[in-house]
N, C-alpha and C positions, 0 to 999 in steps of 0.2 A: 504495500497501500503504501505511494510514494507517496513521501514527506512527513510518514505518522513514524514520529520516534518520540511521541506523545502530545499531551497537551503543549505546545512551546511552536513557538514562530516560526512557519515556512522559510522566513531569513536568516533563521539562527544558526549557525555551527555547530552548535551547543548541542552535543547527543546525549541523553541523560539516559534512556532506556528504560523509564519509567515515568507511565504518563501522567504523571498528575503533580511533578515538582514543578510549578510555575509561579512567577512573584505576581504578587498583584496589578504591576505593568505588561506583563506579558513575557517578561522576560525570565528564560531561564534560571536557573537553577543547583548548581552543582551540584553536586551529593558528594563530593572528593573534598570538604568541607569535613573533618573531625571537630567534636565537640568536646568540648575539655571536661576530662574525668571526677565526676564529684569527688567526692572526698565519701562517699557510704560505700565507694565500687574498692574493690577489691580483685587483685586480682583473679580469683574467677572466675569475676565479668565477662573475661576475654572471650567468654564462650560470645557468638552475634547473639547479639537483639538482647542481650540478659542484663539485667541490672541485681546489684548486690540486695534489693527491695522482693528481688521476684526468684531469689536463692533462701533457704530456712533451709538449718539443720535438723532432724528428731532423730532422736537415739543415734547421735554419731554419725549419719548419714546423711548426705546432701540430699536437697527433696527441692525438683524443681515445680515452682509453681505455676508459673507464665507470665505473663503481660497481662496485667487489668485493663488494656486500653485497646481496642482494635481498630482499626487495622493498626500492624505495631513493626514490621520487619521492612519496610521499602519504602515504604510510605506511610504516614499521619492520619488523622483524622481533619486534622487543620491542611494537608495537601487533599483533599480528599473537597474539601469547602470550598478550595480558592481555585478545584477545575472546576464546579459547576459552576464559582463566578464568571474563569472568561471565557465557557462556553454564554452565557449570557450575555456578556461583556464586545467576543470580538470574534471575527468570521471563517477566519483559520480558526482558532477552540470547536467551533460550530462544524466546519468540516471534518474535524476528526472524528468527531464525537459522533454525526450523522454514520461519519466510513465506519468504525467500531458495532457500529449498532446494527448496522447491514450484514457484516458476517457474523456479528452474532446472532443474527434473526434467522440468517443459516443455516447457521449451527440448532438451534434449536427443534427448526423439525427433521432434524433427527430421530429415528429412531434409536431408544438405550439398544436395546437389542440391535443392533444392528452395528455401535458403535465398539459392543462388547465383542461381534464376529469382526469389527475390521481389523483389533491390532494382534499382529501375531503370537502366532501358542506363541507358550515356553518352549525355551530350549532351540526359535526360529531362530535362523542366520540373520547377520545383519554384516552391510560391507554400504563401501564408500560409493564404488562403483568405478577406477579409475583407471581398470581395464578396459572402459571400454568393448561397441560396436567388435566380435570375434569378425567379421561378415569382410566393413567398411573399413574399421577401423575407425571409426567415428565415438568423438568423446561425449553421450548424453552430463556430462557432470557429474558434479556429488549430490548423492543419492536418489538421480533422475529427477532431476527440479520439474523436470520441462517433460521428460519422458514418460510420466508414468500419472496411470489413473485408479480414482476408484472404482470404474465402469470395467477395465480388466485387471484384475488382482490378478497379482503373482509375476506379473508382464514388465517390461524396461520400453520403451520406443527409444531407435537410436536417432537422430534431428535427418538421416535417409532414409527411415520412415522403414526400417527393421525390426521389427516386435520381434523380444523374445524372453523367453525359450523359445525351443518349436523343437520342431519332430528331429532336425538337424544339430541342434545345440540344447539337449535335453537337462533340464535342474529341476530336480526331485526337491532344490533347498541345501543344499550343500556344496553347490557349484559344477560349474561347465568347462572339462581342460582343455584350450583349445589342443588341436596340432602342435603350434609353436611351446608346449606345456606352459601357458601361463590361466592361471584361472579367472572364468568369469561368474561371480556371483549376481545371477538377476534377481534372482526371487532375494538373495538377502540384501539386495537393493532397494527393490520396491521396500522394503522389509522397512528398510532405513527412510523408505520417504515417506509412509506411511505415520510414520514416532516421528518425526519431522513433521508433520504437517498438522498432526493431527495440539501438539506443541505449540508451537509460533502462529499457527493460524488459526485454529479453535478455541485454544485456551487461553489464548494471551487476551482475543476478542470478547470472550464468552467473560474471562474476570475484572478486565475492564469495563465490561456493559455492568455490571453487578455491581463494579465499584461506584460511576458512575449514577445511576436510578434505584441501587437497592433492590429490586428486583428479581427474589428467588430461583426461579426460572431459568437465569443462567448462571446462579450458584451450584445448581441443582446439575443441569447439565454438564458443569466443567467437572462435580464431584463424579460424575460415569465413567469419563475418559479416565482423572489421575487412579481412581481403581482400577480399571482396564486396563493401563499401561502397569504400575505396580503390582499388578496381579502376577505377571510376568517378569520378573527380575530374578526372584530367586532361581528359575530356571533359564534366564537368557546365559547363554558365556560370550 
């Protein structure tokens, strides 16, 4: 989505990557600044996002209680309020928010069972796809970003139109070894494309949409995707 590094002005060269860190004037705020350590914080609070107030000792063991206010990791409630104000005040913010909501709405249309079935099975292979096409040598780029589709699961298509695997280039999930000895992981490349698409296209827009609107439909759909991806971690190499 062009220019969507967050609710920042399109002219800004600063990319925060988290959509809502903007000032009231519409100038993005860098997250590289570190706040001063409060006196109450101990070395234990080096755990990201944890303050000493979040940590208590019980029977000699450390207990993590969690933050009292949410969101708290990458953005704060003040950041969210600022983003909503910017949407009301600035055209560039409205355009970005509209694009986020449009994309999120498309993912709301996907059935939960479809999303679960779409995630590769536990133990599936994953590959970048740098070996390219064994027929013409064309490179389809990392994770076949322009050569994979949910409509043709398990396959990738090179820029010259060769869709693989096929009868001459079989891949049951562990790759195809060409005559030159190189391995081509068509299915593994497709699997990587699926997870990348669900992570950066579906989840990112769903969580931004939920943050902006508080509409729990977006959060519920994001939970389905997160749970489906997490379910394969233990058995995925």
